[in-house]
C-alpha positions in Angstrom: -12.0 -16.8 19.0 -8.9 -14.7 19.8 -7.1 -16.2 16.8 -10.0 -15.2 14.5 -9.9 -11.6 15.9 -6.1 -11.5 15.5 -6.4 -12.8 11.9 -9.0 -10.2 11.1 -6.9 -7.4 12.6 -3.9 -8.6 10.5 -6.0 -8.6 7.4 -7.2 -5.1 8.1 -3.7 -3.9 8.6 -2.4 -5.5 5.4 -5.3 -4.0 3.4 -4.6 -0.6 4.8 -1.0 -0.9 3.6 -2.3 0.1 0.1 -3.8 3.2 1.6 -2.2 6.5 0.7 -3.4 9.7 -0.9 -3.6 9.4 -4.7 -0.6 11.5 -5.6 -0.3 14.3 -8.1 0.7 13.2 -11.6 -1.2 9.9 -11.3 -3.4 8.9 -14.3 -6.6 6.9 -13.8 -8.3 4.8 -16.4 -12.0 4.2 -15.6 -14.4 1.7 -17.0 -17.9 1.3 -15.6 -21.5 1.5 -16.4 -25.1 1.0 -15.4 -28.1 -1.0 -16.4 -31.8 -0.3 -16.5 -33.9 -3.5 -16.5 -37.2 -1.9 -17.4 -37.0 0.8 -20.1 -40.1 2.1 -21.9 -40.1 -0.7 -24.5 -39.7 -3.4 -21.9 -36.0 -4.1 -22.9 -32.8 -3.7 -20.9 -30.7 -0.6 -21.4 -27.1 -0.4 -20.6 -24.6 2.4 -20.6 -20.8 1.9 -20.8 -18.9 4.7 -19.0 -15.2 5.2 -19.8 -12.8 7.9 -19.0 -9.3 9.1 -18.4 -8.4 11.3 -15.5 -5.3 13.0 -14.2 -4.6 14.0 -10.6 -3.6 17.7 -10.8 -3.0 17.7 -7.0 -3.0 15.0 -4.3 -6.6 13.4 -4.3 -7.9 16.0 -6.9 -8.6 14.6 -10.4 -9.7 16.2 -13.6 -10.5 14.3 -16.8 -12.6 13.4 -19.8 -15.2 10.7 -20.5 -16.8 8.9 -23.4 -20.1 7.0 -22.9 -21.9 4.5 -25.1 -25.5 3.4 -24.6 -27.6 0.7 -26.2 -31.1 -0.5 -25.6 -31.5 -3.4 -28.1 -32.3 -1.3 -31.1 -30.9 2.3 -30.6 -27.4 3.6 -29.7 -26.4 6.8 -28.0 -23.2 8.6 -27.2 -21.9 11.1 -24.7 -18.6 13.0 -24.0 -17.5 15.6 -21.6 -15.3 16.3 -18.6 -15.3 15.6 -14.9 -13.8 16.6 -11.6 -13.4 14.5 -8.5 -12.1 14.9 -5.0 -11.0 11.7 -3.1 -11.0 11.6 0.7 -7.8 10.1 2.1 -8.9 7.9 5.1 -5.8 5.8 5.4 -7.8 2.7 4.4 -8.3 0.5 1.4 -11.6 2.2 0.9 -11.5 5.7 -0.6 -14.7 7.7 -0.7 -15.0 10.5 -3.3 -17.4 13.1 -4.6 -17.5 14.3 -8.2 -19.1 16.5 -10.8 -19.6 15.7 -14.5 -20.6 17.9 -17.4 -21.3 16.5 -20.9 -23.3 16.4 -24.1 -25.3 13.3 -25.0 -26.9 12.5 -28.4 -28.2 9.6 -30.5 -31.4 7.6 -30.8 -30.8 5.9 -27.5 -31.9 9.1 -25.8 -35.3 10.7 -26.1 -33.6 14.0 -27.0 -30.1 15.4 -27.4 -29.1 17.1 -24.1 -26.5 18.7 -21.9 -26.0 16.7 -18.7 -24.9 17.9 -15.3 -24.1 15.0 -12.9 -23.3 14.9 -9.3 -22.0 11.7 -7.7 -20.6 10.2 -4.5 -18.9 6.8 -4.3 -16.2 4.7 -2.9 -13.1 3.0 -4.5 -12.1 -0.3 -3.0 -8.4 -0.9 -3.5 -7.7 -4.6 -4.0 -4.1 -3.8 -5.0 -2.0 -0.7 -5.3 -3.3 0.0 -8.8 -6.7 -1.7 -9.1 -9.9 -0.4 -7.4 -13.4 -1.4 -8.2 -15.9 1.4 -7.4 -19.5 1.9 -6.6 -21.2 5.3 -6.9 -24.6 6.9 -6.5 -25.3 9.5 -9.1 -27.9 12.3 -9.7 -28.2 13.4 -13.3 -29.8 16.7 -14.3 -30.4 17.1 -18.1 -31.2 20.2 -20.1 -34.2 18.4 -21.7 -36.7 15.8 -20.6 -34.4 13.0 -21.6 -35.2 10.2 -19.1 -38.3 8.0 -19.3 -39.6 7.0 -15.8 -42.9 5.2 -15.5 -43.9 6.3 -19.1 -43.2 9.9 -18.3 -40.3 12.0 -19.6 -38.2 13.7 -16.8 -35.1 15.8 -16.8 -33.5 14.0 -13.9 -32.3 10.4 -13.1 -30.9 8.8 -10.0 -29.0 5.5 -10.0 -26.0 3.3 -9.1 -22.9 2.8 -11.2 -20.2 0.1 -10.8 -16.9 -0.3 -12.4 
């Protein structure tokens, strides 16, 4: 039992060796997305979320994004900017909060709209330069652009991984 605890402690220490604030002048390439298994037509929607960010100060990132959505018959696109603050916890897990502002258009969406998104998440550093992430987002659109239970709404909540 003591060996298992010691091994677990060593593993935690070795994982935290990658922990440090994300320094200024670092660039981040992001690739993620989300899926909706039950859209209004009974098909699966997916959205690919890509972006490029630049850390203007330690743990503070600004950047741009491009999105592409497809539901089996229609495509949609989005672009805009984002800002993010990463919390330095001296751990391989880095929680963050962010804000996104963009414009979305195409047949994939019910209407063309301006999007304001707020999100919280965590990056899980598996090496010094690779970190899968999981985030919870709240979207607020300028139009009733999201179909939920056969009713158009101007907001959406979901999970995104990347």
